[in-house]
N, C-alpha and C positions, 0 to 999 in steps of 0.2 A: 830872588831877583837878578836879572842880569843887568848889565851896564845900560846908560841912557841911549836911546835910539832916536834917530830922526824920525818923527812921525809922520811926516809928510810924504815920505819916499817909500815906494814898496821893494823889497829885496827882490833881486832877479830870479832867485832860486825859491820863491814862495809856492808851496805845494799846493796843488790844485784840488779843491774838495770834490767828493763824488754826490751823486744825488742818491741818498740813501732811503727815498721814499718818504721821509718824515714829514713833509709838506703836501703830499698826495691829497689829503683830505681838506685841505683850505679852500679850494675853488669852489664858489658857491655857497660858503657859508656866509653867516652875517657877524658882524663884530659884535662882542658882548657890549651890554650897557653898564659900562665902568668908566669912572672919571679918573684921569691920570694927570699927576702934577706936570706943568709945562713950564718951561724956562722963561716964558714970556708973561708969566703972572698966573692968570686963573687957570684952573684945571680945564681939562678938554675930555670930552666924552666923543671918541670918534664915531660911534653908534649913531649919534644924532645929526651928523655932518651930512650935508647934501651936495651933489656933484661929485666931481672927481677928487679923490684923495689917493696920495702916494705916501705909502708909510715904509720907509726903510728901517730895517730892524738890524742891530748891530750887536756884537757882544759886549764891547766896552771902547771907549776913547782913552787912549793914553795921555799922560800929563808929560809936558817936558821936564819937570822937577821930581819924576818917579820912574824908576825904572819899571819896564814892562815884566810880566810873570815869566818865569824861567820856562824856557822852550816855547815862548808864543809865538814866534815866527815859523816854528815846524809844525804847529796845528793847524791842519788845513782849513781854511775860512776864517782863521781867529784875527789874522793882520790885515789891517786896511781902513779900519773905521774913520781915521782922519781923512785919508784921500777920499773916500766915498763921500763924508760929509762936503768936503769942499768942491766936489765934483757936482753935487745937488746944489751947493751955494752958487757956482759958477753958472749953472744952468736953470737957476730958479726963475729967471725972468720969462724964458722960453717954456718952462712948465705952466707959468701963469698964463701966458699967452694961450696953451693949450687947455685952460680953465681946469688945472689941477693945481692944488694946494699941495704943500710938502710938510711932512712932519718926519723926524727921527724918533726912534724908540729904543730904549735899553733898559736893563735892569740897575743901571747904576743911580746913584741917589740924585736928587734934585740939584743939590750943591754941586756935585762933580760936574752934571751936564750944564749948569749954568756957566762954570768956569770955561768948559769947551766951547759952548755957544758964543761966549764973548771973544775968547781966544781967536776963534775961527770967523769971527764977524757973520753968523748965520743970519738970515733974514726970514727964517722960519724956527718954531718951536721944537725942543728935543723934548720927549715925553718919558717919564719916568715910572717903570712898572717894577719898583725895587720889591713891592710885596708879592710879585709874580701873579697877581691875581688875573690879568690879561692874557698872559703868557699860559696858564692852566686852563684857562676857559677856551683857548683856542689850541690846546695841546702842541704849542709850538715847540720845537727841537730845540734841547738846551745842552750844555756843556758845564762840568763844574771843575773850575780852575782855582786852585789855592784859597777853597772854601767859599768862592763865591758861585752863585748859580747865573750863568750867562746865556742869553738868546744865541742860537747860531743865525749867521746873516741870511735874512730873507727881505725881498722886497714885495710888498702887496700893493695893488692898484685896487681901489674899492669906487664902486659907484653907489652913492649913499651908504648905506651899512653893508652891502654885498661885496665880497671879495671876486673880482670878476678876472684877476691876473695875478699869477704867483711867479716870482723869480726865486728859485732855490736849486742847486746852490748859486750864490752870486759869486762870479767870478770873471775877470779881475773886479775888485771893489771898486775901483776908481771908473770903472765903465758903467757902472749901475745905472746913472742918471741917463747916461746915453741910450742904454737899452730900454728904460722906461719911455724915453721920447721917441725912439723907433716905434715902440708898441702902440704909441698915442696916435701917431700919424697913419697907422693902419685903419 
């Protein structure tokens, strides 16, 4: 582990991820019938929701009291989960006005996500796919870091259970909410 880092700031030299085609299959797919633990209490089954849903999928949120994994800033697409979450938080009202609900999703535990949701004052739920059931069903791209399987950063827009837009790779992560809003305005 490296030294503590300001999780809210993106380094100027953040490497740009490349589109490796790992999400080309997602457009038009339907979300799997899987319930996920949510930070706002009950489980959420995304496949049962109607209307527009934005799911920003991220590797992991760091914690202020815990150093990030060694070399985290040099892994393309890894760094920026906190700025991405804060951007969706800051644009949540606008997304709601566009009739879109927001969820964040990662493989982190519910406890870890609850800490992040509270610390960042998120008005939407973070979902945990710690058992990787959702990830495997959709064949989402992952990376293994220090013994953890993490999902690469992706943003999905769904109409009902159908994936109607895929943003991958997502870069810079703090512009993800704006990309979604721009797409929804079309």
